[in-house]
C-alpha positions in Angstrom: 0.0 -0.1 0.3 2.9 2.6 0.3 3.6 2.6 -3.0 0.2 3.2 -4.3 1.2 6.1 -6.2 4.8 5.4 -7.0 5.7 5.6 -10.8 9.6 6.2 -10.4 10.9 4.2 -13.4 8.1 4.4 -15.4 8.3 5.7 -19.2 6.0 9.0 -20.5 5.3 10.6 -23.4 3.5 14.2 -22.9 2.0 15.8 -26.7 1.5 19.8 -26.0 4.5 19.7 -23.1 6.0 22.4 -23.8 3.6 24.7 -21.9 0.2 25.5 -19.6 -1.4 21.8 -18.7 0.8 19.4 -20.5 4.2 20.8 -19.2 2.3 21.2 -15.5 2.0 16.8 -16.0 5.2 16.6 -17.4 7.3 18.1 -14.5 5.3 16.4 -12.0 6.5 13.2 -13.8 10.1 14.2 -14.0 10.0 15.2 -10.3 8.5 11.7 -9.7 11.0 9.5 -11.2 9.2 8.9 -14.7 11.8 9.1 -18.1 9.7 12.2 -19.4 9.1 12.8 -23.2 8.2 16.2 -24.0 7.1 16.9 -27.7 5.3 20.2 -29.3 5.4 22.3 -32.7 7.3 25.3 -31.6 10.9 24.0 -31.4 12.5 27.0 -28.9 9.5 27.0 -26.4 10.0 22.8 -26.2 13.9 23.1 -26.2 13.2 25.8 -23.1 10.9 23.6 -20.8 13.0 20.6 -21.8 16.3 22.5 -20.2 14.3 23.3 -17.1 12.6 20.2 -16.5 16.2 18.0 -17.0 17.6 20.0 -14.2 15.0 18.0 -12.2 15.3 14.8 -13.8 15.1 13.3 -17.6 13.4 15.1 -19.4 14.4 14.7 -23.6 12.4 16.9 -26.0 11.6 15.8 -29.4 10.1 18.6 -31.9 6.7 17.2 -34.0 3.7 18.8 -35.4 0.6 16.4 -34.7 -1.5 18.0 -37.2 -1.3 15.5 -39.5 -1.0 12.2 -39.9 3.2 12.5 -41.5 3.6 14.1 -38.1 2.1 11.4 -35.7 4.1 9.1 -38.1 7.2 10.5 -37.7 6.9 11.4 -34.0 5.9 8.2 -33.3 8.8 6.2 -35.1 11.1 8.7 -33.3 9.9 7.4 -29.9 10.0 3.2 -31.4 13.5 3.8 -32.2 14.1 5.3 -28.2 11.8 3.0 -26.4 11.1 -0.4 -26.2 7.6 0.0 -24.1 5.9 2.6 -22.9 3.7 2.9 -19.7 2.0 6.3 -19.9 0.6 8.2 -23.4 -0.5 11.9 -22.2 -2.5 13.0 -25.2 -2.2 16.7 -24.3 -1.6 18.6 -27.4 -4.6 20.2 -28.7 -5.7 23.9 -30.7 -8.7 26.4 -30.2 -10.3 28.4 -32.5 -12.9 31.0 -32.1 -15.6 32.5 -34.2 -19.0 33.9 -35.0 -21.4 31.4 -36.0 -21.9 32.4 -39.3 -18.3 32.9 -40.0 -16.4 30.5 -38.5 -14.3 28.8 -41.2 -14.0 25.5 -42.5 -10.3 25.5 -42.1 -10.8 26.7 -38.5 -13.0 23.2 -37.7 -10.5 20.9 -39.7 -7.2 22.4 -38.1 -9.0 21.8 -34.7 -10.4 18.5 -35.2 -7.0 17.3 -36.4 -5.2 18.0 -33.6 -7.3 17.7 -30.9 -9.3 14.0 -31.8 -7.4 12.9 -35.1 -3.9 12.6 -33.6 -5.4 10.9 -30.1 -6.5 7.9 -32.0 -3.6 7.6 -34.1 -0.9 8.1 -31.7 -2.6 5.7 -29.7 -2.6 3.4 -32.5 0.7 4.2 -33.6 2.5 3.3 -29.8 0.2 0.2 -28.8 2.8 -2.5 -29.6 4.7 -0.3 -26.7 2.2 0.4 -24.4 0.9 -3.3 -24.4 4.5 -4.6 -23.6 4.8 -2.3 -20.7 1.4 -3.5 -19.1 0.6 -5.9 -16.7 -2.6 -7.1 -15.0 -1.2 -5.3 -11.9 -0.4 -2.2 -13.4 -1.8 -2.1 -16.8 -0.5 0.9 -19.3 -2.5 4.2 -19.4 -3.7 6.7 -21.6 -4.3 9.7 -20.6 -6.3 12.1 -22.8 -6.7 15.7 -22.1 -10.5 16.9 -22.8 -12.3 19.9 -21.3 -14.9 20.8 -19.2 -16.0 22.7 -22.6 -16.8 19.0 -23.5 -19.6 18.6 -21.0 -21.1 21.7 -20.4 -22.3 24.4 -22.9 -19.4 26.9 -22.8 -20.9 30.2 -22.5 -21.7 33.2 -25.4 -18.7 34.8 -25.1 -16.4 31.6 -26.0 -18.0 30.6 -29.6 -15.1 27.3 -30.2 -17.6 25.3 -31.7 -15.2 22.8 -33.0 -13.3 22.8 -29.5 -16.2 21.8 -27.6 -17.2 19.3 -30.2 -13.8 17.9 -30.4 -13.5 17.5 -26.6 -16.9 16.1 -26.3 -15.1 13.7 -28.8 -12.4 13.0 -26.8 -14.5 11.7 -23.5 -16.3 9.4 -26.1 -13.1 8.1 -27.4 -11.7 7.2 -24.0 -15.0 5.8 -23.3 -14.6 3.2 -26.3 -10.9 2.5 -26.0 -11.1 2.3 -22.3 -13.7 -0.4 -22.8 -11.3 -2.5 -25.9 -7.7 -1.7 -24.3 -8.8 -3.0 -20.9 -8.2 -5.9 -22.1 -4.8 -5.7 -23.2 -3.8 -4.6 -20.1 -4.1 -0.5 -21.3 -6.2 1.9 -19.1 -7.6 4.2 -21.1 -8.6 7.6 -18.8 -9.4 11.2 -19.6 -8.8 14.4 -17.5 -11.6 17.5 -18.3 -9.9 20.4 -17.1 -11.5 23.9 -16.1 -9.5 26.6 -15.8 -5.8 26.6 -15.7 -3.2 29.4 -16.1 -2.5 29.3 -20.0 -2.7 31.5 -23.7 -5.7 29.7 -23.4 -7.4 31.2 -20.5 -5.2 34.5 -19.9 -8.2 36.7 -21.3 -10.8 35.5 -18.9 -10.8 38.4 -16.0 -10.9 36.8 -12.4 -14.5 38.6 -11.6 -15.4 37.0 -14.3 -14.5 33.3 -14.3 -12.3 32.7 -11.4 -14.9 34.1 -8.9 -17.6 31.3 -10.4 -15.3 27.9 -9.1 -16.7 27.1 -6.1 -12.9 26.4 -5.2 -12.7 29.9 -5.4 -9.5 29.8 -7.8 -7.8 28.8 -11.3 -5.8 25.1 -11.2 -2.7 24.8 -9.7 0.0 22.6 -11.4 0.2 20.8 -8.5 -3.6 19.5 -8.7 -2.9 18.8 -13.1 0.4 17.3 -11.8 -1.6 15.2 -8.8 -4.2 13.8 -11.0 -2.0 12.5 -14.0 -0.1 10.3 -11.3 -2.8 9.4 -9.9 -4.4 7.8 -13.5 -0.4 6.9 -14.0 0.0 4.8 -10.6 -1.3 1.6 -9.3 -3.6 3.3 -7.3 -5.5 3.8 -10.7 -5.2 0.3 -11.9 -9.1 -0.7 -11.8 -9.8 2.7 -13.6 -10.6 3.1 -17.0 -12.8 4.5 -19.7 -13.6 7.6 -17.6 -13.1 11.1 -17.7 -12.2 12.7 -14.3 -13.5 16.3 -14.4 -10.7 18.1 -12.6 -12.2 21.6 -12.7 -13.0 23.4 -8.8 -16.8 22.3 -9.0 -17.6 24.1 -11.9 -19.8 21.9 -13.7 -21.1 20.7 -10.7 -21.9 23.9 -9.1 -23.1 24.8 -13.0 
């Protein structure tokens, strides 16, 4: 029982790991002894995050563009060249697009769906051999998909992010589908649906307008994101699969 939340010695991939929730999760893994690969499209930002996290443990940066199938395949190949097994895959890379309903462009729809949904499915598919190799009946391999409360509740009128909310609802249902199927192969699939965390995506929300409406009275912290991911990656959650864990300080429950 004393090692229920121990993840030391595991190997993880965190997509979109250079900033925001991805960087928070990556830091939690690195500080707890996980060899962690992070990937993102912007190479300078990715390298800076990897350099910072490498002072705490083992963090390896591999730049990629997961918005295309070619980019997904290239990144998966780079991981397979380096590792024979993978204990944790965090599908965090994502994008959003805001525009009025009458003007919302096809390009904004496709960009969000390709990165937020399509890349999750195909990267998981590409890395399944490594995940299967790492999983056991006692401690399965883990896939953690990052959804959103926008995939659970209807965003407010100021958030005209139609493709984003639709994509995150798809992530939640894909998690449920894959969770039921891959459990038989010693791979657990769960999702986290974050509420408001400090990021570029939430920077324009005022404290009075948004944080004040959160029952816990604050935005999420790095410890909140990392702790939830560590739980879903550890022996403590070995019997949990196919579920979306809402991490929002009570916002959905209170709405």
